[in-house]
C-alpha positions in Angstrom: 0.0 0.0 0.0 1.4 3.4 -1.1 2.1 5.7 1.8 1.4 9.5 1.6 4.4 11.9 2.1 4.6 13.7 5.4 4.5 17.1 3.6 1.0 16.4 2.3 -0.4 15.7 5.7 -2.1 18.6 7.6 -1.0 19.5 11.1 -2.5 17.6 14.0 -6.0 18.9 14.9 -6.0 21.3 11.9 -8.0 20.6 8.8 -6.8 21.5 5.3 -9.6 24.1 5.1 -8.4 25.8 8.3 -4.8 25.7 7.1 -5.7 27.4 3.8 -7.7 30.0 5.6 -4.7 30.9 7.7 -2.3 31.1 4.8 -4.7 33.2 2.6 -4.3 37.0 2.7 -6.9 38.9 4.8 -9.9 40.0 3.0 -10.4 43.7 2.5 -13.5 45.1 4.2 -16.0 46.5 1.9 -16.9 50.2 1.7 -20.2 49.5 3.5 -18.5 47.9 6.5 -19.7 49.4 9.8 -16.1 49.6 11.1 -15.1 52.1 8.4 -15.5 55.8 9.3 -18.0 57.3 7.0 -16.9 60.8 5.8 -19.6 63.3 4.9 -19.2 65.7 2.0 -18.3 68.6 4.2 -15.4 66.8 5.8 -14.1 65.6 2.4 -14.3 69.1 1.1 -12.5 70.5 4.1 -9.7 67.9 3.8 -9.3 68.8 0.1 -9.1 72.5 0.9 -6.5 71.8 3.6 -4.4 69.8 1.1 -4.7 72.5 -1.5 -3.7 75.3 1.1 -0.7 73.3 2.2 0.4 72.8 -1.4 0.1 76.5 -2.1 2.0 77.3 1.0 4.8 75.1 0.0 4.9 76.6 -3.5 4.9 80.2 -2.0 7.8 79.3 0.3 9.7 77.7 -2.5 9.2 80.8 -4.7 10.1 83.1 -1.9 13.4 81.3 -1.3 14.2 81.3 -5.0 13.4 85.0 -5.1 15.8 85.7 -2.2 18.5 83.7 -3.9 18.0 85.6 -7.1 18.3 88.9 -5.2 21.5 87.7 -3.6 23.0 86.8 -6.9 22.0 90.1 -8.5 23.5 92.0 -5.6 26.7 90.1 -5.9 26.8 90.9 -9.7 26.1 94.6 -9.1 28.9 94.7 -6.5 31.3 93.3 -9.0 30.1 95.8 -11.6 30.6 98.7 -9.2 34.1 97.5 -8.3 34.9 97.2 -12.0 33.6 100.7 -12.6 35.7 102.1 -9.7 38.8 100.4 -11.0 38.3 102.0 -14.4 38.0 105.4 -12.9 34.2 105.9 -12.9 32.7 107.8 -9.9 29.2 107.3 -8.8 27.8 110.6 -7.6 24.6 111.5 -5.7 23.0 113.8 -3.2 22.2 117.5 -3.4 25.9 118.4 -3.2 26.9 116.0 -5.9 29.2 114.1 -3.6 30.0 110.4 -3.7 27.7 107.8 -2.1 28.7 104.5 -0.7 28.7 101.4 -2.8 26.0 99.9 -0.6 23.7 102.9 -1.2 24.4 102.7 -4.9 23.5 99.0 -5.0 20.3 99.7 -3.2 19.3 102.5 -5.5 19.9 100.3 -8.5 17.9 97.4 -7.0 15.1 99.8 -6.0 14.9 101.0 -9.6 14.4 97.4 -10.7 11.9 96.9 -7.9 9.9 99.9 -9.2 9.8 98.4 -12.7 8.3 95.2 -11.2 5.9 97.3 -9.1 4.4 98.7 -12.3 3.9 95.2 -13.7 2.3 93.9 -10.5 0.0 96.9 -10.3 -1.1 96.4 -13.9 -1.8 92.7 -13.2 -3.7 93.5 -10.1 -5.9 96.1 -11.8 -6.7 93.8 -14.6 -7.6 91.0 -12.2 -10.0 93.3 -10.3 -11.6 94.6 -13.5 -12.0 91.1 -14.9 -13.8 89.9 -11.7 -11.5 86.9 -11.3 -12.4 84.2 -8.7 -11.1 84.5 -5.2 -8.6 81.7 -5.8 -7.0 83.3 -8.9 -7.1 86.7 -7.2 -5.4 85.3 -4.1 -2.4 84.1 -6.1 -1.9 87.6 -7.5 -2.3 89.3 -4.1 0.2 86.8 -2.6 2.6 87.7 -5.3 2.2 91.4 -4.6 2.9 91.0 -0.9 5.9 88.9 -1.7 7.0 91.7 -3.9 6.9 94.1 -0.8 8.7 91.4 1.3 11.5 91.6 -1.3 11.8 95.4 -0.7 12.2 94.8 3.0 14.9 92.3 2.4 16.8 94.8 0.2 16.4 97.5 2.9 17.7 95.0 5.5 21.0 94.8 3.5 21.2 98.5 2.8 20.6 99.6 6.4 23.9 97.9 7.4 26.0 99.5 4.6 24.5 103.0 4.7 21.7 103.6 7.3 21.7 107.4 6.8 21.1 107.1 3.0 18.1 104.9 3.9 16.8 106.9 6.8 16.8 110.2 4.9 15.0 108.7 1.9 17.5 109.8 -0.7 16.3 106.8 -2.8 12.8 108.3 -3.1 11.5 111.3 -4.9 11.2 114.7 -3.1 7.5 114.5 -2.7 7.8 111.1 -1.1 10.4 112.3 1.3 7.9 114.9 2.7 6.0 112.0 4.3 8.7 109.6 5.3 9.0 108.2 8.8 12.3 106.5 9.6 12.9 105.6 6.0 9.4 104.6 5.0 5.7 105.0 5.4 4.0 105.4 8.8 1.8 102.4 9.3 -1.0 104.1 11.2 -1.4 106.8 8.5 -1.4 104.0 5.8 -4.3 102.3 7.6 -6.3 105.5 7.8 -5.9 106.0 4.1 -6.9 102.5 3.2 -10.0 102.4 5.4 -11.5 105.2 3.4 -11.2 103.1 0.2 -12.7 99.9 1.6 -16.2 98.6 1.2 -18.4 98.0 4.3 -16.4 96.2 6.9 -17.9 93.5 9.1 -17.9 94.0 12.8 -15.0 91.5 13.2 -13.0 93.3 10.5 -13.7 96.8 12.0 -12.4 95.6 15.4 -9.3 94.1 13.9 -8.5 97.2 11.8 -9.0 99.4 14.8 -6.8 97.2 17.0 -4.1 97.1 14.3 -4.2 100.9 14.0 -3.9 101.4 17.8 -1.0 99.0 18.2 0.8 100.5 15.2 0.4 104.0 16.6 1.7 102.9 20.0 4.7 101.2 18.4 5.4 104.4 16.3 5.3 106.6 19.4 7.7 104.3 21.3 10.1 104.3 18.4 9.8 108.1 17.9 10.5 108.7 21.6 13.6 106.4 21.4 14.8 108.2 18.3 14.4 111.6 20.0 16.4 110.4 23.0 19.1 109.2 20.7 19.2 112.6 18.9 19.4 114.5 22.2 22.2 112.2 23.4 24.1 112.7 20.1 23.7 116.5 20.3 25.0 116.5 23.9 28.0 114.3 22.9 29.0 116.6 20.0 28.3 119.9 21.7 29.8 119.3 25.1 33.1 117.7 24.0 36.4 119.6 24.4 38.7 120.5 21.6 41.6 118.3 22.9 39.3 115.3 23.2 37.7 115.7 19.8 38.8 112.2 18.4 37.3 110.3 21.4 34.2 112.5 21.2 33.7 111.7 17.5 34.2 108.0 18.2 31.4 108.0 20.9 29.2 110.0 18.5 29.8 107.5 15.7 28.8 104.7 18.0 25.6 106.4 18.9 24.8 107.1 15.3 25.3 103.4 14.4 22.4 102.6 16.8 20.1 104.3 14.2 20.2 101.0 12.3 18.1 99.4 15.0 15.4 102.1 14.7 15.1 101.7 11.0 15.0 97.9 11.3 12.2 98.1 13.8 10.3 100.6 11.7 10.6 98.3 8.6 9.5 95.3 10.7 6.4 97.2 11.9 5.6 98.2 8.3 6.0 94.6 7.1 3.9 93.2 9.9 1.1 95.8 9.2 0.8 94.7 5.6 0.6 91.0 6.6 -1.9 91.8 9.3 -4.1 93.6 6.8 -3.8 90.6 4.5 -5.2 88.4 7.3 -8.0 90.7 8.4 -9.4 91.6 5.0 -10.9 89.4 2.3 -8.9 88.6 -0.8 -10.8 91.2 -2.9 -10.4 93.9 -0.2 -6.7 93.1 0.1 -6.2 93.5 -3.7 -8.0 96.9 -3.6 -5.8 98.0 -0.7 -2.6 97.1 -2.6 -3.8 98.9 -5.6 -4.6 102.0 -3.6 -1.1 101.9 -2.1 0.6 101.6 -5.5 -1.5 104.4 -7.0 -0.8 106.7 -4.0 2.9 106.4 -4.4 2.6 106.7 -8.1 0.9 110.0 -7.7 3.6 111.2 -5.3 6.3 110.4 -7.8 4.3 112.2 -10.5 3.9 115.2 -8.2 7.7 115.3 -7.8 8.1 115.3 -11.6 5.6 118.2 -11.9 7.4 120.1 -9.2 10.7 119.7 -10.9 9.3 120.8 -14.2 7.0 123.6 -13.0 7.0 126.8 -15.2 9.7 129.5 -14.8 7.0 132.1 -13.8 6.8 130.5 -10.4 10.4 131.3 -9.8 9.9 134.9 -11.0 6.9 135.3 -8.7 8.9 134.0 -5.8 11.7 136.5 -6.5 9.2 139.3 -6.6 7.6 138.2 -3.3 11.1 138.1 -1.7 11.8 141.6 -3.0 8.4 142.9 -1.7 9.2 141.4 1.7 12.6 143.1 1.8 11.0 146.5 0.9 8.4 146.1 3.6 11.2 145.4 6.2 13.0 148.5 5.1 9.8 150.6 5.5 9.1 149.3 9.0 12.7 149.9 10.0 12.6 153.5 8.8 9.3 154.1 10.7 10.9 152.8 13.9 13.9 155.2 13.4 11.6 158.2 12.9 9.5 157.3 15.9 12.5 157.8 18.2 12.5 161.6 17.3 
């Protein structure tokens, strides 16, 4: 009688059916299983929105890092161009007196001119998007690009404040009309908020509270910075005025150290400006934010146009000014003669 091999025999107490069931892969539960968590349409939509927002955030971060790297490369190239120009005998002049400016200030001025060119392009894109009534998703992409454009300017100023803080603080990189309204090398955030609120549609109660709180906190930070700057100026005046002639070198060294602390004030002011723009972006809707950015761009465009008109105003204004000065001089002479005769 033929004997069966030991490998064909099932284990003791276990049937062949049970052995096959153990070796077989586990069956996947059907979609209708009660153990599966049933997701409603609202949850599925929220999860999809979260994934889309995370994806956009990663793309924005990647684009911002690439933009910073491009700016760094451009600055290095401009630095090489300046060094080459200096070695060939060229002199970069600037300022009212026609004197030389530092290489850092010249680099910033060149980069700011490029930034302004991009500003016109962004403003045109933003205006077209608003007129075309694009969806909030498409408009959000354009608004995010615009605020990243301003972030680039703050990065450029961060580099320039180290190389030449006085050039940045006095606003020599802006037009004369813009310099009339500068506060520590830029716009005053609380004034910007006042201007923007007048151009916004009806705000919700939550938005109104947020805007008011932002304006109050911005104004308090501005006052604190202004008071600190005033103390620095008074200390600098005291250092320069009270020094002796024999100790002039040490006196100037101390004054120079105090003047360097001006960098901290400009940095804090720029940080406040940047935070204000980002806070406005979070409080307002996408369409309101786009309108605000357009208002800001058009406002500074008008200031630059005003400077051009002022520089090219007719000669008659100068003649009228000369006549008024002469009239004032004649009046002073008449009053002086009357005082002399009254003594008799």
